[in-house]
C-alpha positions as CSV (number, residue, x, y, z in Angstrom):
1,X,11.2,-9.6,7.0
2,X,9.1,-11.6,4.6
3,X,6.0,-13.3,6.2
4,X,5.4,-17.0,5.7
5,X,2.0,-16.0,4.5
6,X,3.5,-14.2,1.4
7,X,2.1,-16.0,-1.7
8,X,0.0,-18.4,0.3
9,X,-3.7,-18.9,-0.7
10,X,-5.7,-18.5,2.4
11,X,-9.3,-19.4,2.4
12,X,-11.5,-17.7,5.2
13,X,-15.1,-18.5,6.1
14,X,-17.0,-15.8,8.0
15,X,-14.9,-13.2,6.2
16,X,-17.5,-10.4,5.9
17,X,-16.8,-8.8,9.3
18,X,-15.4,-9.3,12.8
19,X,-12.1,-11.1,13.3
20,X,-12.4,-12.7,9.9
21,X,-12.3,-9.6,7.9
22,X,-9.9,-7.8,10.2
23,X,-7.5,-10.8,10.1
24,X,-7.9,-11.1,6.3
25,X,-6.8,-7.4,5.8
26,X,-3.6,-8.0,7.8
27,X,-2.8,-11.3,6.0
28,X,-3.3,-9.5,2.7
29,X,-0.9,-6.8,3.8
30,X,1.7,-9.6,4.5
31,X,1.3,-10.9,0.9
32,X,-1.4,-13.6,1.2
33,X,-3.8,-14.2,-1.6
34,X,-7.1,-14.2,0.4
35,X,-10.2,-16.0,-0.6
36,X,-13.2,-14.5,1.4
37,X,-16.3,-16.6,2.0
38,X,-19.5,-15.6,3.7
39,X,-23.3,-15.4,3.2
40,X,-23.1,-11.6,3.4
41,X,-22.4,-10.3,-0.1
42,X,-22.2,-6.6,1.1
43,X,-19.8,-7.4,3.9
44,X,-17.7,-9.4,1.5
45,X,-17.5,-6.5,-0.9
46,X,-16.5,-4.0,1.8
47,X,-13.8,-6.4,3.1
48,X,-12.4,-7.0,-0.5
49,X,-12.2,-3.3,-1.1
50,X,-10.1,-2.8,2.0
51,X,-7.5,-5.5,1.1
52,X,-4.2,-4.4,-0.4
53,X,-3.5,-7.6,-2.3
54,X,-5.2,-10.0,-4.6
55,X,-8.4,-11.6,-3.3
56,X,-11.5,-13.4,-4.4
57,X,-15.0,-13.4,-2.9
58,X,-17.6,-16.1,-3.0
59,X,-21.0,-16.0,-1.2
60,X,-21.2,-19.2,0.6
61,X,-23.5,-20.8,3.2
62,X,-21.2,-23.3,4.9
63,X,-24.3,-25.5,5.7
64,X,-24.4,-26.4,2.1
65,X,-21.7,-29.1,1.6
66,X,-22.1,-29.2,-2.2
67,X,-21.6,-25.5,-2.4
68,X,-18.5,-25.8,-0.3
69,X,-17.0,-28.3,-2.7
70,X,-17.8,-26.1,-5.7
71,X,-16.2,-23.0,-4.1
72,X,-13.0,-25.0,-3.3
73,X,-13.0,-26.5,-6.9
74,X,-13.2,-22.9,-8.2
75,X,-10.4,-21.7,-5.9
76,X,-8.2,-24.5,-7.0
77,X,-8.9,-24.0,-10.7
78,X,-8.3,-20.2,-10.5
79,X,-5.5,-20.0,-7.9
80,X,-3.8,-23.4,-8.4
81,X,-3.8,-24.4,-4.7
82,X,-5.2,-24.0,-1.2
83,X,-2.5,-23.5,1.5
84,X,-4.6,-22.5,4.5
85,X,-8.3,-22.9,5.2
86,X,-9.6,-21.1,8.2
87,X,-13.0,-22.4,9.4
88,X,-14.1,-19.1,11.1
89,X,-17.8,-18.8,10.3
90,X,-19.9,-18.8,13.4
91,X,-23.2,-17.5,15.0
92,X,-24.3,-17.2,18.5
93,X,-27.8,-16.7,20.1
94,X,-27.9,-16.1,23.9
95,X,-30.6,-17.4,26.3
96,X,-31.6,-20.5,28.4
97,X,-32.4,-23.5,26.1
98,X,-36.2,-23.3,26.4
99,X,-36.4,-19.6,25.8
100,X,-34.4,-19.6,22.6
101,X,-36.3,-19.1,19.2
102,X,-37.2,-22.4,17.6
103,X,-34.3,-23.7,15.5
104,X,-31.7,-21.3,17.1
105,X,-29.9,-24.2,19.0
106,X,-29.6,-26.3,15.8
107,X,-28.6,-23.4,13.7
108,X,-25.5,-22.9,16.0
109,X,-24.5,-26.5,15.6
110,X,-25.2,-26.5,11.8
111,X,-23.1,-23.3,11.1
112,X,-20.4,-23.5,13.8
113,X,-19.7,-27.1,13.7
114,X,-21.2,-28.9,10.7
115,X,-20.3,-25.9,8.5
116,X,-16.6,-26.1,9.7
117,X,-16.6,-29.8,8.7
118,X,-18.1,-29.0,5.2
119,X,-15.5,-26.5,4.3
120,X,-12.5,-28.5,5.8
121,X,-13.8,-31.7,4.1
122,X,-14.0,-29.9,0.7
123,X,-10.5,-28.3,1.1
124,X,-8.6,-31.2,2.6
125,X,-7.5,-32.9,-0.7
126,X,-6.0,-29.5,-1.8
127,X,-4.4,-28.9,1.6
128,X,-2.9,-32.4,1.6
129,X,-1.2,-31.6,-1.7
130,X,0.1,-28.3,-0.4
131,X,1.0,-29.7,3.0
132,X,-0.9,-26.8,4.4
133,X,-2.7,-25.6,7.5
134,X,-6.2,-26.0,8.8
135,X,-7.4,-23.6,11.5
136,X,-10.6,-23.6,13.5
137,X,-12.2,-20.7,15.5
138,X,-13.1,-22.5,18.7
139,X,-13.5,-19.8,21.3
140,X,-13.0,-19.9,25.1
141,X,-16.5,-21.5,25.0
142,X,-14.9,-24.7,23.9
143,X,-13.7,-25.2,27.4
144,X,-15.3,-22.6,29.6
145,X,-19.2,-23.1,29.5
146,X,-21.8,-20.5,30.9
147,X,-25.5,-20.4,31.4
148,X,-27.4,-19.2,28.3
149,X,-24.7,-20.5,25.9
150,X,-25.5,-24.2,25.7
151,X,-25.7,-24.3,21.9
152,X,-22.7,-22.2,21.3
153,X,-20.7,-24.1,24.0
154,X,-21.7,-27.4,22.5
155,X,-20.8,-26.3,19.0
156,X,-17.4,-24.9,20.0
157,X,-16.5,-27.8,22.4
158,X,-17.2,-30.2,19.4
159,X,-15.1,-28.1,17.1
160,X,-12.1,-28.2,19.4
161,X,-12.6,-32.0,19.6
162,X,-12.7,-32.1,15.8
163,X,-9.5,-30.1,15.6
164,X,-7.7,-32.3,18.2
165,X,-8.7,-35.6,16.4
166,X,-8.0,-34.2,12.9
167,X,-4.5,-33.1,14.0
168,X,-3.8,-36.8,15.0
169,X,-5.4,-38.2,11.8
170,X,-3.1,-36.0,9.7
171,X,0.1,-36.9,11.5
172,X,2.8,-37.6,8.9
173,X,1.1,-35.8,6.0
174,X,2.8,-32.4,6.6
175,X,-0.7,-30.8,7.3
176,X,-0.8,-28.8,10.5
177,X,-4.1,-28.2,12.3
178,X,-4.7,-25.4,14.8
179,X,-7.5,-24.3,17.2
180,X,-8.0,-20.5,17.9
181,X,-9.7,-19.6,21.2
182,X,-10.8,-15.9,21.3
183,X,-12.5,-14.7,24.4
184,X,-15.1,-11.9,24.4
185,X,-14.2,-9.8,21.4
186,X,-16.1,-6.6,20.4
187,X,-17.5,-8.1,17.2
188,X,-21.2,-8.0,16.3
189,X,-21.5,-11.5,17.9
190,X,-20.7,-10.0,21.2
191,X,-21.7,-6.3,21.0
192,X,-25.0,-7.3,19.3
193,X,-26.0,-9.1,22.6
194,X,-24.9,-6.3,24.9
195,X,-28.5,-4.8,24.8
196,X,-29.8,-8.1,26.2
197,X,-30.1,-7.6,29.9
198,X,-29.6,-11.4,30.4
199,X,-26.3,-11.3,28.5
200,X,-25.1,-8.2,30.4
201,X,-25.9,-10.1,33.7
202,X,-23.7,-12.9,32.6
203,X,-20.8,-10.7,31.8
204,X,-21.3,-8.8,35.2
205,X,-21.2,-12.2,37.0
206,X,-17.8,-13.2,35.6
207,X,-14.8,-12.1,37.6
208,X,-12.2,-9.6,36.4
209,X,-10.7,-10.2,33.0
210,X,-13.1,-13.2,32.3
211,X,-16.0,-10.8,31.7
212,X,-14.0,-8.1,29.8
213,X,-14.5,-7.4,26.1
214,X,-11.4,-6.9,24.1
215,X,-11.1,-4.8,20.8
216,X,-10.9,-6.7,17.5
217,X,-7.6,-5.0,16.7
218,X,-6.0,-6.5,19.8
219,X,-6.5,-10.1,18.8
220,X,-5.6,-9.9,15.1
221,X,-1.8,-9.9,15.5
222,X,-2.1,-13.2,17.7
223,X,-4.3,-14.8,15.0
224,X,-1.9,-13.8,12.3
225,X,1.0,-15.2,14.2
226,X,-0.8,-18.4,14.7
227,X,-1.4,-18.7,11.0
228,X,2.1,-17.8,10.2
229,X,3.6,-20.4,12.6
230,X,0.8,-23.0,11.9
231,X,0.3,-23.1,15.6
232,X,-1.6,-26.0,17.2
233,X,-3.4,-23.6,19.7
234,X,-3.9,-19.9,20.3
235,X,-5.7,-18.5,23.2
236,X,-6.4,-14.7,23.6
237,X,-6.8,-12.7,25.8
238,X,-4.1,-14.3,27.9
239,X,-6.4,-14.8,30.9
240,X,-8.1,-17.6,28.9
241,X,-4.9,-19.7,29.3
242,X,-5.9,-20.0,32.9
243,X,-9.2,-21.4,32.0
244,X,-7.5,-23.8,29.6
245,X,-5.2,-25.1,32.3
246,X,-8.1,-25.5,34.8
247,X,-10.5,-26.9,32.3
248,X,-11.1,-30.1,34.2
249,X,-11.9,-28.1,37.4
250,X,-14.2,-25.5,35.8
251,X,-17.5,-27.5,36.1
252,X,-16.9,-28.1,39.8
253,X,-18.9,-26.2,42.4
254,X,-16.2,-23.7,43.5
255,X,-15.7,-22.5,39.9
256,X,-19.3,-22.4,38.9
257,X,-20.6,-20.7,42.0
258,X,-20.9,-17.2,40.4
259,X,-22.6,-18.5,37.3
260,X,-25.1,-20.6,39.4
261,X,-25.9,-17.6,41.5
262,X,-26.5,-15.4,38.4
263,X,-28.5,-18.1,36.5
264,X,-31.9,-17.3,38.0
265,X,-31.5,-13.6,37.2
266,X,-30.3,-14.5,33.7
267,X,-33.5,-16.7,33.2
268,X,-35.9,-14.0,34.6
269,X,-34.4,-11.3,32.4
270,X,-34.4,-13.6,29.2
271,X,-38.1,-14.6,30.0
272,X,-38.9,-10.8,30.2
273,X,-37.3,-10.2,26.8
274,X,-39.3,-13.0,25.3
275,X,-42.5,-11.7,26.6
276,X,-41.7,-8.2,25.3
277,X,-40.8,-9.4,21.8
């Protein structure tokens, strides 16, 4: 069966590793023409070599709005169109607000939220012409907020709100907008923090599946399906759907009890890490 991605020009930010590169490989297998964007030249090269179909790579910092416009202009000039733009670039640093390195909180907002705006704003004229699809990687953190993740949660909550509003703005244009909500996935964004005792304490405090880390390969089919169907929302693992349904209740005392109990230990462990560094 031919995939709806066959022949589609798919632009992916954060494509040098993690779910970006893994999903790009599968989309390439299904016939998509993949445009890989990232700040990591080496990662882009490795990902490009692993693709079976045509692809382009561009080193891009999504914080640079002018650079985003230049890249999209190049894609349209070389490939003739943009059918899907997936704003996937993201970073995360873990720790209580006052214990984060200077600039870390702002960097999460600038890359995860403002960067998504920059690439989507640049690509939107082309996506309107193709009546295409815009996807955002929003995370469980857009609706489930934990101690030590204030910057990441703020960025992802803003990103989900951006997606929801943009979906309404584009009603009647033929353009679809989707939000993707991964939980804890074993990318470097998560596994790179496993050595932090404070982060390990957070995961240990979360009940059952809500603290479990899923393999990258498990989520890829769900993202691909969402891109094929131009879904308005994708949540994986399935346990996250419970959080989505209960989102209005999540900040209340019964649902935050475990996190509040763990917060002093998280702060103490984070402070110890800061003193050691």
